Residue, then its C-alpha position, 0 to 999 in steps of 0.5 A: m500500500r502506498e504511504p501517504g504523501s509518497d510519489n513512488n508508484a503514483p498512478s498516472p493521471p488521466p490524459q490531460e487534454l481529454l480531461e480538459r475537454l470533459k471539463d468544458y462540458g461539465q462531464e469530468d466526473a467520468f474520470a472520478l474513479w480513475d485511480e482505482l482502475s487497472p491499466e487495462e480498464r483505464d485504456l477502455l475508459v479513454k477509448d470509450i470517451q474518445s468514441l463520443d462526439l462530445p460537442r454533439v452530445d453536449r448540444i443534444i443534452r442542453c437542447s433537450f433539457r431546455s425544451q422540457g417544460l416549455p408550453a406545447a403549441a395548442i393542438e387541433p384535430v387533423p382535418e378530414s381532408n388530410v385523411s383517406t378514410v376506408e369508407k370514402r375510398t372507392m374500388e376504382e381508386r384502390e385498383r388504380w393505386w395498386k397498379m400505380g404502386l406495382k408500376a413504381i416497384s417494377d421500375g425500382k423506385l421503392g426501397v424499404i426501411l425496417l426499424s429493427g433495433g429492439q430486442g425481445t426483452r418484454l417477450g422474454s427473449s434476448d434475441p432481436k424481435g424479428c427472430f421471434n416466432i409467434g406460434l403460427p403453424s409454419g413456425k415462421s419468424l417475423f423476419q421470414l414473414q416480411a421477407e416472403r411478402i417482399l418476394c411475393l410483391q416482386r413477383l406481382a410487380a413483374q407480372s403486372v408489367n411483363e404480361g405474366s412473366a415471373s422475372t423479379t424486380p428486386i426491392h432493396w431492403y434496408i434493415m436498421t439494427s442496434p449495437f445489441t441486435d446487429e450481429p445476431t440479425r446478420k447471422f439469422f439472415e445468413s443462416r437462413k439464406y436471406f429467406g429466398l431474397e438475394a443477399d445483395q438486396v439486403t443492407f444492414f446498418q446500425q442506429g447510434t447510441i447516446p449516453c444516458v444522463s442523470r437529472d442534472g445532465r451528467f453522464i451515468m457510468e455503467t461501470p467505472y470504465r464505461v459510460a452507460k449508453s442506449p440506442d437513440g430511438n427509432g428516429g435515429v434512422y435519419s442520422a444513421l442513414k446519413s452517417s452510413r451514406l445510404l441516402e446516396d446509395m438509394a439515389m444511386r439505385g434510382i429509389k424515389y420512395l421509402d416504405c418505413y415500418g417497425v419490425d413487431n407488426a405481424l400483419v405489416r404489408v411491407a411495400d404495400p402497392t396501394f399505399l405507395g400508389y396513394f402516396i404518389d397520387t397525393g404528391a405528399a412528402a410524407a404519409a402514414k397509415v393510421v387506424r382509428k383509436a379503439y377507446p380514449q385511454e388506448k396507449v397509442g400516439v395520435f396524429v394532430r395539428r400543432g397550432k392553428g393550421g400548423p404542421v401535422s405531428v404526433v402526440e404520445y398518449s402520455e402527453l395528451d390531456p385526458s379531456l382531449a383524449s375523451a373529446i367527441n366530435q359532435e358531428t360524427g360522434r367519434l373521438r376528435f383525436c382518433w387517428s392512431n400512429v402505428c409506425l407505418h410510414m412512407f417518405t420521398l427520398d428528397f424529404l429524407n435528405q432534408v430531415a437527416n440534416g434538419l433533425e440533427k441541427d435541432s438536436i432535440y431528443h425526448l427524455a425518457e426517465k428510466n432506472i439505468p444500471s450503473i456503478h451505484g446500482h439502478t440509478l434514476g436518469y434519462k435515456l435520450e431518444q428521437f422518434i420516427f414521427d419527429a420528422f413529420p413537422y418538417a414535411p411541407s405536406t403529410a397524407l394519412f391513409e386509414v387502414l383496418r386494424e384487423e387487417e394490418f396491425a397485429p403488434v407483438k410487444n408483450a409476453n403471453g399472459s399480458n393483457f394486450d399485444t402478445p404473440d398469441s393475440a397477433r397469431l390469432l389476428v393473422l389466422r382469422l384474417h387468412a381464414r377470411w381470405v380462404v372463405a372468400a376464395g371459395g374454400f371451406l374450414t373445419h376446426s377442432v377448437p372454437l373458430y374464434a380461437t383458430g384459423v389458417e395461415v396463408s403463406p406470403l409466397c401464395s398471396y399478399t392480400g388474399e389475391n390469387l387464392e381461388a386456384i388453391c382454395r376453391g372447393r377445398t376443405f382445410h382443417a384449422p389450424c394449418e398452413i396453406s402454401f404452394 
């Protein structure tokens, strides 16, 4: 043990230049335990701090803290003219949009962005959410269901313009991972040969991370030699696309439109031609699919207008005043704020380029108060996140496209046994929808359990939205639950 006052074998001090930089931003406490670290741990700490863009992180922290508590602009319902409702759409419109969308896909103008940075922690799994098997008869993962929908669309697009040709037009799939899901996601795709897609039509890229901070804005230390960090939210897709130069890659490929969605929706219509055709038809910069809010207290964000005639935006359910959440439109008898955000979006590439610069410039992140693992046990602090919908106020025009919940929204968020959004509830939504497709195509179902608890699974390789099933189903009887495939 070193004698007090002795300089023999005194530990080397932290790198002076790096310490001064931390002091500039009030973060010098990151080196508080320096004297207790081994040489290897000191080296890890220095590299960890050097990996941070300190001016950017400081700007984000200051701007985000300053924005908290400021009065939000008054909100208004989104005008009906901004929404294409199911009841107002005609069959002719849907067919025209479907054909427009398939033509754009066949021309290579659509790319797909998958937000897949989350782990299945709430599902009881440490694997990426997309690896999850919700219990369908086929045993397919969410990733496989989505990949096969892309394969089906490529075939439909080719047939629509080549008079029955089965040659494919690749849809490029950009998959955003996080540092926690990147390697297992890549290995999952590689080991399953990309589910029939070509390897070069799938691009993986990582969202960023950002330090977790205490209530006074200081870094929380996960260990004495590592700053606690968390992914920067699904809105991190914009800066990640910019830093990885994938916006230039999209332009080089001739992509003009991007379909963007979250991984945990078992019914997602990836690259939906009807939605794409509608989006092209409106000439909007951004669009979102919406479902009607089920009841006032439902935990979903809603689309609103910020201020009188202001931009379309999203208010999280936790930020919506209960009186507004329950307010009724006297003319329609429906909720005034009824359009739920379900993370199904469409953007032009031009708009994504604008947003990638604009959001970074503003540097305002949402502060999520969490118990964060630290050297002091679990510490109450903040994770900083941006959300995908933070882009909408930047859009010169935004279009909303209503879809039916039972056809396009089957979220997989919580473990079985929870009250909602479980693998069981998602599986039943898929089986029931596909059962309706089979019956509409002239098929028959038998079942050994109550019909409300079962159904059939139609392989995405057979049908995208229930089309082209007559040859397979007409006059045939299927015993549910089962999978219908080629």
